[in-house]
N, C-alpha and C positions, 0 to 999 in steps of 0.2 A: 633495527628492524622491531616492530611494533609485534606484540603478542596478538595471535589470533581470539575474536572473539564470538559470544555464541550469538547466534541469530534471536533470542530474547531482549539484546540489550541493541540493537541495530534501533535509530531514530530517526523520523524526518528532518532534511536540511544535509542527512551525511550526502557524502560526495560519490556517486556512482563511478567506474571505470570501467575501460571493455578492455577482451584479454591483451591489447596492445597497450594497452595502460593511458588512453585517451579519455580524458572526462566527458563520459556522456549526457551526465545529469544528477538526479538531486534524490535520495528518496521522498519521497511523498508520503507511503504507507507502507509497513507491514503488514501482509496476510497470514493467518494461522492459528492455531489455537494454543496458548500458552497451559495452558491448563494440561493439555495432551503431549506439550510438548512437539506440537505439529508446525512445521514451518512450510507454507501455503508458498509462497512467493513475496514479489515487492511489486509496489507500483511506484515508478521513474518518470520524474518530468525534466526535459529537455529543457526546460525555461521557464521562469516566473510565473507564464500562464500559458504553458502550452499545457496540453491535454496529457494526463498521466498514460503511459504505456506499461504493459504488465510484463514484469520476468518471472516466471516460472521457479520453483527454488531449485530445480536441476542447472539451472542454468547461474547459477550463481558461485563463484568460485571460491574467493579469498575475501574475510571479515576483517577488518583489523578498525580498532578504535579510528571513527569518524570517517572509515572509507569501507566501500564493498567494490570487488572488482569482481565483473561476470566473463562468464567460459566464454560470449560472444564477440562476435571483432564489431567493431562500428557499422559496418551494412545491417549486420542481422539484427542489432538493435533498435534501428532504426526501422525495420520490418517486424517488431512486436505489435500484437495486436493493443487497442485503446484496453485500459484500466477499465472494470464496471465495478462497481460499489457490490459487495455477496448483498442478497436479499437476508433480510432479517428472519431468523427459525420463528416460524409462524403454530399456534397451537393449534389442534384441528377441534373443531367442537362439533360432537353429538348431533345427527340432524335433528333429534328429538328437541334440542335447545330451541327457546324462543326466536322467532324469525328479525326480534328488531337486535337482539342480543348477537346472532351470527353476523348481520348486516356491520355492525357496531364494532367487532372484530375486523373485519375484513378494511375496515377505513384506516389508514396508517402513512404516514409521510415518507414519499417517495423517498427512493434513493439516492436522489440527490441531496435530501436535508442531512445525511449522515456522511457527505460531502467537507472536509474542510472550508470554511470561509475564506474567500479572497485574501483577506488582511492577513488569518492564518497562515497561509500558503505562502505568503509575500515573508513575514517572520521564519517563516523556515527554512524557506531559501537561501534566505540571508545569514543562517544561522542566529538571530536575535529571537526565539521563539522559548520562552522558559526564563530567560534573563530577568533579572530587575535590578 
């Protein structure tokens, strides 16, 4: 049996299992704040081209090297909501700032720009990302 692993070490591509041990997907992203040791949850995808679902941290049971086991059964995993990329932190500009400066600060790439590209998702899914 493998030793438990901290949530900080979870990597994209790890296998995700339901409470009954069935493989339900792979980790696509880990959400939280590593600086404050806050684990929010996981984005998991059931297939290479499937839209990821969000699993809250309280539904993560066991974490061992290369595998995450949830406290949910397969049916509950299928009912999970779609993962939405969190918005970036924004600086609030004082109203006294010039209009052009306030306008430029609002123009930012959409949340889709932070989602891994198709090639990266495929490499993560196949467990090949980061290999040389």
